[in-house]
MITI-841818 format. One line per 4 residues: number of its first residue (from 1); their letters; for each residue z, x, y of C-alpha. Coordinates in pm, 1 decimal. Layout:
N
NUM) A) Z/X/Y  ...
//
This chain:
98
1) XXXX) 5050.1/-7.7/-14382.2  5404.3/-19.4/-14497.7  5610.6/213.1/-14282.2  5897.8/276.8/-14520.4
5) XXXX) 5984.1/641.3/-14463.1  6045.0/862.4/-14760.4  6279.3/1157.3/-14760.6  6130.9/1434.2/-14550.2
9) XXXX) 6044.6/1710.7/-14792.0  5853.1/2002.3/-14648.0  5558.9/2124.6/-14853.2  5333.4/2410.6/-14749.7
13) XXXX) 4984.8/2273.8/-14679.4  4799.6/2581.4/-14548.6  4845.4/2944.4/-14442.5  4638.3/3054.4/-14144.1
17) XXXX) 4553.1/3402.5/-14016.4  4792.9/3537.2/-13757.5  5104.7/3405.5/-13928.0  5069.0/3032.4/-13865.3
21) XXXX) 5184.1/2802.7/-14145.0  5097.0/2434.6/-14168.3  5349.6/2219.1/-14351.1  5351.5/1856.7/-14456.7
25) XXXX) 5644.2/1692.0/-14282.2  5766.8/1336.5/-14288.4  5596.6/1063.4/-14483.8  5513.0/697.4/-14493.0
29) XXXX) 5416.1/476.4/-14780.9  5061.1/343.8/-14750.7  4922.0/45.4/-14939.2  4553.2/-17.4/-15004.8
33) XXXX) 4379.0/-355.2/-15027.9  4450.8/-377.6/-15402.7  4822.6/-313.0/-15357.0  4815.9/45.1/-15482.8
37) XXXX) 5035.5/283.4/-15287.5  5000.8/639.9/-15163.9  5196.8/883.1/-14951.0  5057.8/959.4/-14605.3
41) XXXX) 5219.9/1264.6/-14446.6  5247.6/1424.2/-14106.4  5182.3/1789.6/-14024.0  5391.9/2052.6/-13849.8
45) XXXX) 5272.4/2399.6/-13745.6  5522.9/2681.8/-13790.5  5484.6/3020.6/-13626.6  5800.4/3230.6/-13643.9
49) XXXX) 6081.3/3020.4/-13495.1  5837.3/2781.5/-13324.6  5775.8/2434.9/-13472.6  5493.3/2217.7/-13336.4
53) XXXX) 5460.1/1862.1/-13463.0  5099.6/1737.3/-13479.5  5123.2/1396.3/-13310.7  4992.1/1072.1/-13462.5
57) XXXX) 4803.4/1230.7/-13750.9  4911.3/1119.9/-14097.5  4700.7/1246.2/-14387.2  4683.8/1226.6/-14764.0
61) XXXX) 4526.9/1564.4/-14836.0  4583.6/1920.5/-14713.5  4398.0/2030.7/-14398.9  4126.3/2295.8/-14410.2
65) XXXX) 4097.7/2609.9/-14202.6  3816.4/2618.0/-13943.8  3904.3/2951.2/-13781.2  4213.9/3149.3/-13680.0
69) XXXX) 4312.4/2889.4/-13418.0  4191.7/2557.3/-13564.3  4242.5/2340.6/-13871.6  4057.2/2024.8/-13972.9
73) XXXX) 4230.8/1714.4/-14111.2  4138.1/1353.6/-14181.7  4364.9/1077.8/-14064.6  4467.4/832.9/-14336.5
77) XXXX) 4548.8/464.7/-14302.5  4603.2/222.2/-14589.6  4545.0/506.4/-14841.5  4193.3/567.8/-14710.3
81) XXXX) 4064.7/867.8/-14517.1  3932.3/789.3/-14171.7  3823.9/995.9/-13873.1  3822.4/1374.9/-13887.8
85) XXXX) 4025.7/1574.1/-13636.2  4040.2/1938.9/-13540.5  4390.1/2056.0/-13456.5  4467.6/2350.2/-13229.8
89) XXXX) 4716.7/2573.9/-13412.9  4870.2/2695.1/-13086.0  4933.5/2353.4/-12925.7  4921.7/2106.1/-13215.2
93) XXXX) 4675.5/1893.0/-13019.8  4439.1/1692.7/-13243.6  4084.9/1621.0/-13120.7  3865.2/1366.5/-13297.3
97) XX) 3534.2/1517.3/-13404.9  3392.3/1234.9/-13621.1
//
């Protein structure tokens, strides 16, 4: 993976019940085995004035809503999706589920 950081542009990834917003934040340039590139992005949870960075989870697609307190996202490495994580919207803690 090439870790050249791109300009941090926030893009809304998901709206959750209860006012939580999940935004893409930060980015790195990924490169697959054929040399093609993609953008792998981090996630931040916003609730009012609170900002919670989801640690060590870069993804290439928007997360999905599981319930009012949990989202599901796949970690990406080298432009390929890997393990699936559930992320607590209150703490930002990711837990690998498969």
